[in-house]
C-alpha positions in Angstrom: 2.4 24.4 1.3 1.6 21.1 0.0 2.6 17.8 2.1 1.2 15.1 -0.2 3.5 13.3 -1.4 3.6 12.1 -5.0 3.5 7.9 -6.2 5.7 6.0 -5.4 7.4 3.7 -7.8 5.6 0.5 -8.7 7.6 -2.8 -7.3 5.1 -4.6 -8.2 5.2 -3.7 -11.9 8.7 -4.2 -12.4 8.0 -7.5 -10.9 5.7 -8.7 -13.2 6.7 -7.1 -15.6 10.5 -8.5 -15.2 8.7 -12.1 -14.6 6.3 -11.7 -17.6 8.8 -10.2 -19.8 6.3 -7.5 -20.4 7.8 -5.1 -22.4 5.3 -2.6 -22.5 4.3 -2.9 -18.6 8.5 -2.3 -18.0 7.7 0.8 -20.1 5.5 2.3 -18.3 7.8 3.2 -15.2 10.1 5.2 -17.4 9.2 9.1 -17.4 8.1 10.2 -21.3 11.6 11.9 -21.2 14.0 10.5 -19.6 17.3 11.8 -20.1 20.5 10.5 -21.0 23.7 11.3 -19.6 25.9 13.6 -21.0 29.8 14.2 -20.9 31.3 17.3 -21.0 32.9 16.9 -24.3 28.9 16.6 -25.5 28.7 12.2 -26.0 25.4 10.5 -24.6 25.6 7.4 -23.1 22.4 5.8 -22.2 22.5 1.9 -20.1 21.0 -1.3 -19.7 21.3 -3.4 -17.2 19.5 -7.2 -16.4 20.2 -9.5 -13.8 19.4 -13.1 -12.7 17.5 -14.0 -8.8 18.0 -16.8 -7.6 16.3 -16.9 -3.6 16.0 -12.6 -3.7 19.8 -12.2 -4.6 21.5 -11.3 -8.3 23.7 -14.6 -9.3 24.2 -12.7 -12.9 24.6 -9.0 -14.5 24.7 -7.8 -17.9 25.2 -4.2 -18.9 24.7 -2.9 -22.0 25.6 0.3 -22.8 24.9 3.1 -25.8 27.0 5.6 -27.0 27.6 8.6 -29.3 29.7 7.8 -32.3 32.4 9.6 -32.1 33.9 12.3 -34.1 
């Protein structure tokens, strides 16, 4: 049985990507095949959340969602 842990999430890359507005760095944190949320009726939803921090705490948050067009 293999007990070696896989690589962890790179929070330093996340920090650099957010602070430097570096889309390439942020995209490198995503899997090659991210899966949208799929509801039982077949509608797919993707979401993105952006936060503003002050003194290490969230002071503002914006959530964007994209959904399949309805019938």
